C-alpha positions in Angstrom: -73.3 -85.7 47.7 -76.2 -88.2 47.9 -75.6 -90.8 50.6 -76.6 -94.5 49.9 -75.5 -95.8 53.4 -75.3 -94.2 56.8 -73.4 -95.5 59.8 -73.7 -93.9 63.2 -70.2 -94.1 64.7 -71.3 -92.8 68.1 -74.4 -91.1 69.6 -74.3 -90.0 73.3 -77.2 -88.0 74.9 -77.7 -87.0 78.5 -80.4 -84.9 80.2 -80.7 -82.9 83.4 -84.2 -83.2 84.7 -83.6 -81.0 87.7 -82.5 -78.1 85.5 -85.4 -78.7 83.1 -87.8 -78.3 85.9 -86.6 -74.8 86.6 -86.6 -72.9 83.3 -85.9 -69.2 83.2 -86.5 -66.4 80.7 -82.9 -66.5 79.6 -82.9 -70.2 79.3 -81.0 -73.0 81.2 -79.1 -76.0 79.7 -80.8 -79.2 80.5 -78.9 -81.6 78.3 -76.5 -82.3 75.5 -76.1 -84.6 72.6 -73.1 -85.7 70.5 -73.5 -87.6 67.3 -70.9 -88.7 64.7 -72.2 -90.2 61.4 -70.4 -91.7 58.4 -72.1 -91.5 55.0 -71.0 -93.4 51.9 -71.9 -92.3 48.3 -72.4 -94.4 45.2 -68.8 -93.6 44.0 -67.3 -94.9 47.3 -66.5 -91.5 48.8 -67.1 -91.1 52.5 -68.3 -88.0 54.5 -68.0 -87.9 58.3 -70.3 -85.4 60.0 -70.4 -84.6 63.8 -72.4 -82.2 65.8 -73.0 -81.2 69.4 -76.3 -79.7 70.5 -77.4 -78.4 73.8 -81.0 -78.8 75.0 -82.4 -75.4 76.3 -85.3 -75.0 78.6 -86.8 -71.4 78.5 -89.9 -69.7 79.7 -92.1 -67.4 77.5 -93.4 -64.2 79.1 -96.7 -65.9 79.5 -95.1 -68.4 81.9 -95.3 -71.3 79.4 -92.2 -73.4 79.3 -90.7 -74.6 76.0 -87.5 -76.4 75.0 -85.3 -76.7 71.9 -82.0 -78.0 70.7 -79.4 -75.4 70.0 -76.5 -76.7 67.9 -73.2 -75.4 69.2 -70.7 -76.9 66.7 -70.9 -78.9 63.5 -68.0 -80.5 61.7 -67.8 -82.4 58.4 -64.9 -84.4 57.0 -65.3 -85.3 53.4 -63.2 -86.5 50.3 -63.8 -84.5 47.2 -63.9 -85.6 43.5 -60.3 -84.2 43.3 -59.3 -86.7 46.0 -58.7 -84.0 48.6 -60.0 -84.2 52.2 -61.7 -81.0 53.4 -62.5 -80.3 57.1 -65.3 -77.7 57.7 -66.2 -76.4 61.1 -69.3 -74.4 61.9 -69.5 -72.6 65.3 -71.6 -69.8 66.5 -72.2 -67.1 65.5 -72.1 -68.7 62.0 -68.3 -68.9 61.8 -67.2 -71.4 59.2 -63.6 -72.5 59.0 -62.5 -74.7 56.0 -59.2 -76.7 56.1 -57.6 -79.1 53.6 -56.0 -82.0 55.3 -52.8 -83.7 54.0 -50.6 -86.6 55.0 -49.8 -84.9 58.4 -53.5 -84.5 59.2 -54.3 -87.0 62.0 -53.5 -84.3 64.5 -56.2 -82.1 63.0 -58.8 -85.0 63.2 -57.8 -85.2 66.9 -58.4 -81.5 67.3 -61.8 -81.9 65.6 -62.8 -84.6 68.2 -61.4 -82.5 71.1 -63.7 -79.7 70.1 -66.7 -81.9 69.9 -65.8 -83.3 73.3 -65.3 -79.8 74.8 -68.8 -78.7 73.8 -70.3 -82.0 74.9 -68.8 -81.8 78.4 -69.3 -78.2 78.9 -72.8 -78.3 80.5 -71.8 -81.1 82.9 -69.8 -78.9 85.3 -70.5 -80.0 88.9 -73.9 -81.6 88.2 -72.7 -84.8 86.7 -74.1 -86.9 89.5 -77.7 -86.0 88.5 -77.4 -86.5 84.7 -79.6 -89.1 83.0 -78.0 -90.8 80.0 -80.7 -91.7 77.4 -78.2 -92.6 74.5 -74.9 -94.3 74.5 -72.9 -95.5 77.5 -73.1 -93.5 80.7 -69.6 -94.5 81.7 -66.5 -95.0 79.6 -67.6 -92.8 76.7 -64.4 -90.8 76.8 -62.3 -93.7 75.7 -64.8 -94.3 73.0 -64.4 -90.7 71.8 -60.6 -91.1 71.9 -60.8 -94.3 69.8 -63.0 -92.6 67.3 -60.1 -90.8 65.7 -58.6 -94.0 64.2 -62.1 -95.1 63.0 -62.7 -91.8 61.2 -59.2 -92.0 59.6 -59.9 -95.5 58.4 -63.3 -94.6 56.8 -61.8 -91.4 55.2 -58.8 -93.3 53.9 -55.3 -92.1 53.3 -54.8 -88.3 53.3 -53.4 -86.9 50.0 -49.6 -86.3 50.1 -48.4 -82.8 49.6 -45.4 -83.7 47.6 -47.5 -85.4 45.0 -50.5 -83.0 44.9 -48.5 -79.9 45.1 -45.2 -80.5 43.3 -44.2 -76.9 43.1 -44.6 -76.6 46.8 -42.7 -79.5 48.2 -40.9 -77.3 50.9 -44.1 -75.6 51.9 -45.3 -75.7 55.5 -48.0 -78.3 55.3 -50.1 -77.0 58.2 -50.1 -73.5 56.8 -51.2 -74.8 53.4 -54.0 -76.6 55.0 -55.2 -73.5 56.7 -54.9 -71.2 53.8 -57.4 -72.9 51.5 -55.2 -72.1 48.5 -55.6 -74.6 45.7 -54.0 -72.6 42.8 -51.0 -75.0 43.0 -53.1 -78.2 43.0 -51.6 -80.8 40.5 -49.6 -77.9 38.9 -46.2 -79.1 37.6 -45.5 -75.7 36.1 -46.6 -72.1 36.5 -48.6 -72.2 33.3 -51.1 -74.6 35.0 -51.0 -72.2 38.1 -52.0 -69.3 35.8 -54.7 -71.3 34.3 -56.1 -72.2 37.7 -56.2 -68.6 38.8 -57.4 -66.8 35.6 -58.7 -69.7 33.3 -57.3 -71.2 30.2 -58.8 -68.7 27.9 -56.9 -65.9 29.6 -53.5 -67.5 29.6 -50.6 -65.4 28.6 -46.8 -66.0 28.8 -46.1 -62.8 30.8 -48.8 -63.9 33.2 -46.9 -67.1 34.0 -43.6 -65.2 34.5 -45.3 -62.7 37.0 -47.0 -65.4 39.0 -43.7 -67.3 39.3 -42.0 -64.1 40.3 -44.6 -63.2 43.0 -44.8 -66.7 44.5 -41.5 -68.6 43.9 -39.7 -66.8 46.9 -42.7 -67.5 49.1 -42.7 -71.2 48.0 -39.0 -71.6 48.8 -39.6 -70.2 52.4 -42.6 -72.4 52.9 -45.2 -69.7 53.6 -48.1 -70.8 51.5 -50.3 -68.0 53.1 -48.3 -65.5 51.0 -49.8 -67.0 47.8 -53.0 -65.0 48.7 -51.6 -62.2 46.7 -53.1 -64.0 43.8 -56.6 -63.6 45.2 -56.3 -59.8 44.7 -55.6 -60.1 41.0 -58.2 -62.7 40.7 -60.8 -60.3 41.8 -60.4 -58.5 38.5 -60.8 -61.6 36.4 -63.3 -61.0 33.6 -63.8 -57.4 34.6 -60.8 -55.9 32.9 -58.4 -56.9 30.0 -55.8 -59.4 31.2 -53.0 -57.0 30.0 -54.1 -54.5 32.6 -53.7 -57.3 35.3 -50.3 -58.2 34.1 -49.2 -54.5 34.2 -50.4 -54.4 37.9 -48.6 -57.6 38.7 -45.3 -56.3 37.3 -45.5 -53.3 39.7 -46.4 -55.5 42.7 -43.5 -56.4 45.2 -42.6 -60.0 46.0 -43.9 -61.5 49.3 -46.6 -58.9 49.6 -49.3 -59.9 52.2 -53.0 -59.4 51.2 -55.1 -60.1 54.2 -58.5 -60.8 52.7 -60.9 -63.3 54.4 -63.2 -65.4 52.4 -66.3 -63.1 53.1 -64.3 -60.0 52.3 -63.3 -61.5 49.0 -67.0 -62.1 48.1 -68.0 -58.6 49.0 -65.0 -57.1 47.2 -66.0 -59.0 44.0 -69.6 -57.7 44.4 -68.2 -54.2 44.6 -65.8 -54.4 41.7 -68.5 -55.8 39.4 -70.4 -52.6 39.7 -67.4 -50.3 39.1 -66.7 -49.1 35.4 -63.4 -50.2 33.7 -61.6 -46.9 33.8 -61.9 -46.8 37.6 -60.8 -50.4 37.9 -57.7 -49.5 35.9 -56.8 -46.6 38.2 -57.2 -49.0 41.2 -54.9 -51.5 39.6 -52.4 -48.9 38.9 -52.3 -47.8 42.6 -49.6 -49.2 45.0 -50.6 -52.8 46.0 -50.7 -52.3 49.8 -52.7 -49.0 49.5 -55.3 -50.5 47.1 -55.7 -53.7 48.9 -56.3 -52.2 52.3 -58.8 -49.6 51.0 -60.8 -52.2 49.1 -60.8 -54.4 52.1 -62.1 -51.5 54.3 -64.8 -51.0 51.7 -65.8 -54.7 51.8 -66.0 -54.6 55.6 -68.2 -51.4 55.4 -70.6 -53.2 53.0 -71.3 -55.9 55.5 -71.7 -59.7 55.2 -73.9 -61.9 53.2 -76.2 -62.3 56.2 -76.5 -58.5 56.9 -75.4 -55.7 54.4 -75.2 -52.2 55.3 -74.8 -50.7 51.8 -77.0 -51.3 48.8 -74.5 -51.7 46.0 -77.2 -51.7 43.4 -77.2 -47.9 43.8 -73.4 -47.6 43.1 -73.5 -47.4 39.3 -76.0 -44.6 39.4 -73.9 -42.6 42.0 -70.7 -43.1 40.0 -72.6 -41.9 36.8 -74.0 -38.9 38.7 -70.6 -37.9 40.1 -68.7 -38.7 37.0 -66.1 -41.4 36.3 -63.3 -38.9 36.1 -63.9 -37.6 39.6 -63.4 -41.2 41.0 -59.5 -41.1 40.8 -58.8 -44.3 42.7 -59.7 -46.6 45.6 -59.8 -43.7 48.1 -62.4 -41.8 46.2 -64.5 -45.0 45.8 -64.3 -45.6 49.5 -65.6 -42.1 50.1 -68.4 -42.7 47.7 -69.5 -46.0 49.3 -69.4 -44.5 52.8 -71.6 -41.5 51.7 -74.3 -44.0 50.6 -77.3 -44.3 52.9 -77.0 -47.0 55.5 -79.5 -49.9 55.2 -80.2 -53.3 56.6 -80.4 -55.9 53.9 -80.8 -59.2 55.7 -80.8 -62.8 54.4 -84.0 -64.7 54.9 -82.4 -66.9 57.7 -80.8 -63.9 59.4 -84.2 -62.1 59.3 -86.0 -64.9 60.9 -83.5 -65.2 63.7 -83.7 -61.4 64.0 -87.4 -61.5 64.3 -87.3 -64.3 66.8 -84.8 -62.6 68.9 -86.8 -59.2 68.9 -90.0 -61.1 69.8 -88.3 -62.8 72.8 -86.7 -59.5 73.9 -90.1 -57.8 73.7 -91.8 -60.5 75.7 -89.1 -60.3 78.4 -89.5 -56.6 78.6 -93.3 -56.8 78.9 -92.9 -59.5 81.5 -90.7 -57.4 83.6 -93.2 -54.5 83.3 -96.0 -56.9 84.4 -94.0 -58.1 87.4 -93.2 -54.4 88.3 -97.0 -53.7 88.2 -98.0 -56.7 90.3 -95.4 -55.8 92.9 -96.9 -52.2 93.1 -100.5 -53.6 93.0 -99.9 -55.5 96.3 -99.6 -52.1 98.1 -102.7 -50.7 96.4 -106.2 -51.2 97.6 -108.4 -52.6 94.9 -105.7 -53.0 92.3 -106.3 -56.1 90.2 -103.4 -58.5 89.8 -102.2 -58.8 86.2 -101.9 -62.2 84.4 -100.2 -62.5 81.0 -103.5 -62.7 79.2 -104.7 -59.5 80.9 -101.4 -57.8 80.3 -101.5 -58.3 76.6 -104.7 -56.3 76.4 -103.7 -52.7 75.6 -106.7 -51.3 77.5 -105.6 -53.1 80.7 -102.0 -51.9 80.2 -103.2 -48.2 79.8 -105.4 -48.6 83.0 -102.5 -50.1 84.8 -100.2 -47.3 83.7 -102.7 -44.7 84.8 -103.1 -46.5 88.1 -99.4 -46.5 88.8 -99.1 -42.8 87.8 -101.8 -41.9 90.3 -100.1 -44.0 92.9 -96.7 -42.3 92.2 -98.4 -38.9 92.4 -99.9 -39.8 95.7 -96.6 -41.0 97.0 -94.9 -37.8 95.9 -97.5 -35.7 97.5 -97.2 -37.7 100.7 -93.5 -37.3 100.7 -93.9 -33.5 100.0 -96.3 -33.3 103.0 -93.9 -35.1 105.2 -91.1 -32.8 104.1 -93.1 -29.7 104.7 -94.1 -31.0 108.2 -90.4 -31.8 109.1 -89.4 -28.3 108.0 -92.2 -26.6 110.0 -91.4 -28.7 113.1 -87.7 -27.8 112.8 -88.7 -24.1 112.3 -90.8 -24.1 115.4 -88.1 -25.8 117.4 -85.5 -23.3 116.2 -87.9 -20.4 117.1 -88.4 -21.9 120.6 -84.6 -22.2 121.1 -84.1 -18.6 119.9 -86.9 -17.3 122.2 -85.3 -19.1 125.1 -81.9 -17.7 124.2 -83.2 -14.3 123.8 -84.9 -14.3 127.3 -81.6 -15.6 128.8 -79.6 -13.0 127.0 -81.8 -10.1 128.1 -81.7 -11.2 131.7 -77.9 -11.7 131.7 -77.4 -8.3 130.0 -79.4 -6.5 132.7 -77.3 -8.1 135.4 -74.0 -7.2 133.8 -74.6 -3.8 132.2 -73.0 -1.0 134.3 -71.4 -3.4 136.8 -68.2 -1.8 138.3 -65.2 -3.8 139.3 -62.7 -1.6 141.1 -61.9 1.1 138.7 -63.2 -0.8 135.7 -66.8 -1.0 134.4 -68.7 -3.6 132.3 -70.7 -2.3 129.4 -73.1 -4.6 127.3 -73.5 -4.0 123.6 -77.1 -3.3 122.5 -76.5 -2.7 118.7 -74.2 -3.6 115.8 -72.6 -0.1 115.8 -71.2 -0.8 119.3 -69.7 -4.1 118.3 -68.1 -2.5 115.3 -66.6 0.3 117.4 -65.2 -2.4 119.9 -63.7 -4.4 117.1 -62.0 -1.3 115.7 -60.7 -0.3 119.1 -59.2 -3.7 120.0 -58.3 -4.7 116.4 -60.3 -8.0 116.5 -63.3 -9.6 114.8 -66.1 -9.0 117.4 -67.9 -6.7 114.9 -68.6 -9.7 112.7 -70.9 -11.3 115.4 -73.7 -8.7 115.0 -76.0 -11.4 113.7 -75.9 -13.0 117.2 -76.8 -9.9 119.0 -79.9 -10.6 121.3 -79.1 -14.3 121.4 -75.6 -14.1 123.0 -74.3 -11.5 125.4 -71.4 -9.3 124.2 -69.7 -7.2 126.8 -66.8 -4.9 127.2 -64.5 -4.0 130.1 -63.7 -0.3 130.0 -61.6 1.9 132.3 -62.3 5.3 133.8 -61.4 7.1 130.7 -63.8 5.1 128.5 -61.1 3.1 126.9 -62.1 -0.5 126.0 -59.8 -3.1 127.6 -61.5 -6.4 127.0 -64.3 -8.0 124.9 -66.3 -10.8 126.3 -68.7 -13.2 124.6 -71.2 -15.2 126.7 -73.3 -18.0 125.1 -76.4 -19.7 126.5 -75.4 -23.1 127.9 -71.7 -22.5 127.3 -71.0 -19.5 129.4 -67.9 -17.3 128.7 -66.4 -18.4 125.4 -64.1 -15.4 124.6 -62.2 -13.2 127.1 -59.8 -11.3 125.0 -57.9 -8.0 124.9 -56.5 -6.1 122.1 -55.3 -8.1 119.1 -56.9 -11.1 120.8 -54.4 -11.1 123.6 -55.1 -13.1 126.8 -56.9 -11.1 129.6 -53.9 -11.7 132.0 -51.6 -9.9 129.6 -54.1 -7.0 129.0 -55.1 -6.3 132.7 -52.5 -8.0 134.7 -53.6 -9.4 138.1 -56.8 -7.4 137.8 -58.0 -9.9 135.3 -58.7 -12.4 138.1 -61.1 -9.9 139.8 -62.9 -9.0 136.5 -63.4 -12.7 135.8 -64.8 -13.4 139.2 -67.2 -10.5 138.8 -68.7 -12.1 135.6 -69.0 -15.5 137.3 -70.7 -14.1 140.4 -73.2 -12.3 138.0 -74.3 -15.6 136.6 -71.9 -16.0 133.6 -69.9 -19.1 134.2 -66.6 -19.8 132.5 -66.8 -22.1 129.5 -64.8 -25.2 129.3 -63.0 -24.1 126.1 -63.0 -20.4 126.6 -60.4 -18.2 124.7 -58.1 -15.7 126.6 -58.4 -17.1 130.2 -55.0 -18.8 130.3 -53.6 -18.4 133.8 -56.8 -17.1 135.3 -58.6 -18.1 138.5 -61.7 -16.4 139.8 -61.5 -14.7 143.3 -64.1 -12.6 145.3 -64.7 -9.4 143.4 -65.4 -6.0 144.9 -68.7 -5.0 143.4 -70.0 -1.5 143.8 
């Protein structure tokens, strides 16, 4: 469409100078622009285009700031030579939506303007007070945008009526028809014209007309124009197999079948089927419709998109020939063969450029972070040079910096290891000092207690582990397990004149008597009766005070003991 006249319907642009003064590596939005233009061709047709772009301020890793305009949404509304009105919307990431507008389409034009307005107002947020408008009105632009719907409708002209352009679908849902992009029924007064629109005039057959009517008439009466997409499945085989094979497959297809192919999937499925021999295509057509369509759709998704393809279909004919056509029994075997192909990355030129730019920016961001990390470490190193971006891009400087940081990390690790060893040695010396003090106290206390007589009882101090084990066996308690504390704590027993052990006593440095128990860990009062008071007093008078939480002393009070 060559334009001979252009009219700017509205152009509004605002900038945020404060945000532009503080760019970041990830980028900040520093403005937005909305522009709607009407272009007229020599034959009188009009195309209305609109777009919203955001101004982005970013930093390179070198610290240099740069800016660019990033288009967020683009729309076009045009009247075709067939007198249809098409609305196309392009959003990121490269998602294109095509709709056909009919006589109930003003609401869709309003939706188009709402989308433009949304992206235009998005960067404003809470900073509207600091925006600087350089194009269009600074105030009152919202009513201007709202009034633009009527102006666009006037320039585009009357929208085509569904009843006249689609006479076979007079009861169809007009919104669903607009969204489906299905034009097989355009200006078709009978199903012969529909068959010619789908498969071409040279492939027309009467059975073809009957099958199309059977598959679509019920859907048309219900008004679900999306169900007509079943014709897209059979159209994929147009020119690849004889039309009679397609008719046979259509006869076996159920009515109202749903074939969920997107536009990109149809393109990739067609590329796939063009490389498949006819016998295999006939087996696919002979399979149940739902099974075959879903498998072929999965294969199309596995292949990729026009921007990035993951399988090289040019290798497919050779692989089929190597395996043998008879071994590809249907769509499932074809899917297995495609998935077994080596994965590749075949990018379009535009996608490759954007991929290279993104990788370059990511690499610079990563190198900038490494440089900042080095500079932070260099502040604590004597004689370490600070890195600038020009220096950091020098491989020799980066290698020297890496060696310097490695040496610094080694020094820090050695220093931490020395500190840990010093702490451990200090703790060991402190422990040895405590144990020496406890051993001296234990020896002195044992000398005072060993052999001490209390009435007809006698105190004996354990000197070895065998003695503790014997006492534990005699009184059925666990004193034998304390052999590791011998020499640091004092372990004593109270025996009678026959040598029978009556009590076990544990005395700890700083805590005094902690256990004063008889057989089976009974309290001393139950074991010795009132004589337990005298025995306890003898321990206290010998320099073994009673601990605050001692076991086995319930009901005891110390009195003067008769010591002999």
